[in-house]
TIZA-831360 format. One line per 2 residues: number of its first residue (from 1); their letters; for each residue z negated, y negated, x of N, C-alpha, C. Coordinates in nm, 2 decimals. Layout:
! residues N
NUM) a) Z,Y,X,Z,Y,X,Z,Y,X | ...
This chain:
! residues 66
1) xx) 0.29,-1.13,-1.21,0.23,-1.00,-1.17,0.25,-0.98,-1.02 | 0.15,-0.93,-0.95,0.17,-0.89,-0.81,0.22,-0.75,-0.81
3) xx) 0.30,-0.71,-0.71,0.35,-0.57,-0.70,0.33,-0.53,-0.55 | 0.30,-0.40,-0.54,0.28,-0.34,-0.40,0.33,-0.20,-0.41
5) xx) 0.38,-0.15,-0.30,0.42,-0.01,-0.28,0.29,0.06,-0.24 | 0.27,0.18,-0.29,0.16,0.27,-0.25,0.21,0.39,-0.18
7) xx) 0.14,0.42,-0.07,0.18,0.53,0.02,0.06,0.62,0.03 | 0.09,0.75,0.06,-0.02,0.84,0.09,-0.06,0.83,0.23
9) xx) -0.16,0.91,0.28,-0.21,0.90,0.41,-0.11,0.94,0.52 | 0.00,1.01,0.48,0.11,1.05,0.57,0.22,0.95,0.57
11) xx) 0.21,0.84,0.49,0.31,0.74,0.49,0.42,0.77,0.39 | 0.40,0.87,0.30,0.50,0.90,0.20,0.49,0.81,0.08
13) xx) 0.59,0.75,0.03,0.59,0.66,-0.08,0.55,0.74,-0.21 | 0.45,0.68,-0.28,0.40,0.74,-0.40,0.45,0.67,-0.53
15) xx) 0.43,0.54,-0.53,0.47,0.46,-0.65,0.45,0.31,-0.62 | 0.49,0.23,-0.72,0.47,0.09,-0.71,0.36,0.05,-0.81
17) xx) 0.26,-0.03,-0.77,0.15,-0.07,-0.85,0.17,-0.22,-0.89 | 0.12,-0.26,-1.01,0.13,-0.40,-1.05,-0.01,-0.44,-1.10
19) xx) -0.05,-0.57,-1.08,-0.17,-0.62,-1.13,-0.15,-0.77,-1.15 | -0.23,-0.83,-1.23,-0.22,-0.98,-1.27,-0.24,-1.07,-1.15
21) xx) -0.16,-1.18,-1.15,-0.18,-1.28,-1.05,-0.32,-1.34,-1.07 | -0.38,-1.39,-0.96,-0.51,-1.45,-0.97,-0.62,-1.35,-0.93
23) xx) -0.58,-1.22,-0.92,-0.68,-1.12,-0.87,-0.65,-1.08,-0.73 | -0.74,-1.10,-0.64,-0.72,-1.07,-0.50,-0.78,-0.94,-0.47
25) xx) -0.70,-0.83,-0.44,-0.75,-0.70,-0.41,-0.77,-0.68,-0.26 | -0.71,-0.77,-0.18,-0.73,-0.75,-0.04,-0.87,-0.78,0.01
27) xx) -0.95,-0.84,-0.07,-1.09,-0.86,-0.04,-1.18,-0.75,-0.09 | -1.13,-0.66,-0.17,-1.20,-0.55,-0.23,-1.16,-0.42,-0.18
29) xx) -1.19,-0.31,-0.25,-1.16,-0.18,-0.21,-1.06,-0.12,-0.29 | -0.99,-0.02,-0.24,-0.88,0.05,-0.31,-0.90,0.20,-0.29
31) xx) -0.90,0.28,-0.39,-0.91,0.43,-0.38,-0.82,0.49,-0.49 | -0.72,0.56,-0.45,-0.64,0.62,-0.56,-0.57,0.52,-0.65
33) xx) -0.60,0.53,-0.78,-0.54,0.44,-0.88,-0.64,0.34,-0.93 | -0.75,0.31,-0.85,-0.85,0.22,-0.89,-0.88,0.12,-0.77
35) xx) -0.89,-0.01,-0.80,-0.92,-0.11,-0.70,-1.03,-0.20,-0.75 | -1.10,-0.26,-0.66,-1.20,-0.37,-0.69,-1.14,-0.49,-0.63
37) xx) -1.13,-0.60,-0.71,-1.08,-0.73,-0.66,-1.17,-0.84,-0.70 | -1.13,-0.96,-0.67,-1.20,-1.08,-0.70,-1.11,-1.18,-0.76
39) xx) -1.16,-1.25,-0.86,-1.09,-1.36,-0.93,-1.18,-1.48,-0.94 | -1.12,-1.60,-0.94,-1.20,-1.72,-0.97,-1.21,-1.75,-1.12
41) xx) -1.33,-1.78,-1.16,-1.36,-1.81,-1.30,-1.41,-1.95,-1.31 | -1.47,-1.99,-1.42,-1.52,-2.12,-1.45,-1.61,-2.17,-1.33
43) xx) -1.60,-2.30,-1.30,-1.69,-2.36,-1.20,-1.66,-2.30,-1.06 | -1.54,-2.24,-1.04,-1.50,-2.19,-0.91,-1.59,-2.07,-0.86
45) xx) -1.64,-2.00,-0.96,-1.72,-1.88,-0.93,-1.64,-1.76,-0.91 | -1.67,-1.68,-0.81,-1.60,-1.55,-0.79,-1.65,-1.45,-0.88
47) xx) -1.56,-1.37,-0.94,-1.60,-1.26,-1.03,-1.53,-1.14,-0.98 | -1.61,-1.03,-0.97,-1.56,-0.90,-0.93,-1.50,-0.83,-1.05
49) xx) -1.38,-0.78,-1.03,-1.31,-0.71,-1.13,-1.27,-0.57,-1.09 | -1.26,-0.47,-1.18,-1.21,-0.34,-1.15,-1.08,-0.32,-1.22
51) xx) -0.98,-0.28,-1.14,-0.85,-0.25,-1.19,-0.82,-0.10,-1.19 | -0.76,-0.05,-1.29,-0.70,0.08,-1.30,-0.55,0.07,-1.31
53) xx) -0.49,0.13,-1.21,-0.34,0.12,-1.20,-0.27,0.23,-1.28 | -0.17,0.20,-1.35,-0.08,0.30,-1.41,0.04,0.30,-1.32
55) xx) 0.07,0.41,-1.25,0.18,0.41,-1.15,0.31,0.36,-1.22 | 0.38,0.27,-1.15,0.51,0.23,-1.20,0.62,0.27,-1.10
57) xx) 0.71,0.36,-1.13,0.81,0.40,-1.03,0.90,0.28,-0.99 | 0.92,0.28,-0.86,1.00,0.17,-0.80,1.15,0.21,-0.82
59) xx) 1.24,0.12,-0.85,1.38,0.15,-0.87,1.44,0.22,-0.75 | 1.41,0.17,-0.63,1.47,0.23,-0.51,1.35,0.25,-0.41
61) xx) 1.29,0.36,-0.40,1.18,0.38,-0.30,1.22,0.34,-0.16 | 1.14,0.27,-0.09,1.17,0.22,0.05,1.18,0.34,0.14
63) xx) 1.27,0.33,0.24,1.28,0.44,0.34,1.22,0.40,0.47 | 1.14,0.48,0.52,1.08,0.45,0.65,1.16,0.50,0.76
65) xx) 1.19,0.42,0.86,1.27,0.46,0.98,1.19,0.56,1.06 | 1.25,0.66,1.11,1.18,0.74,1.20,1.22,0.88,1.20
């Protein structure tokens, strides 16, 4: 699984998101708890996928210096 910290527009930590390896969301869009990503399928074809995140609390939220 991939994991990423999610922050609001002001930089406040919200939660940690998880999604399956093999799905690249950095090529797609992200809004709230939904993302659009891409994965390779048979014959090396790109397939667009929609992910719905269930927020996973991080054990120790990161602290931003400042």
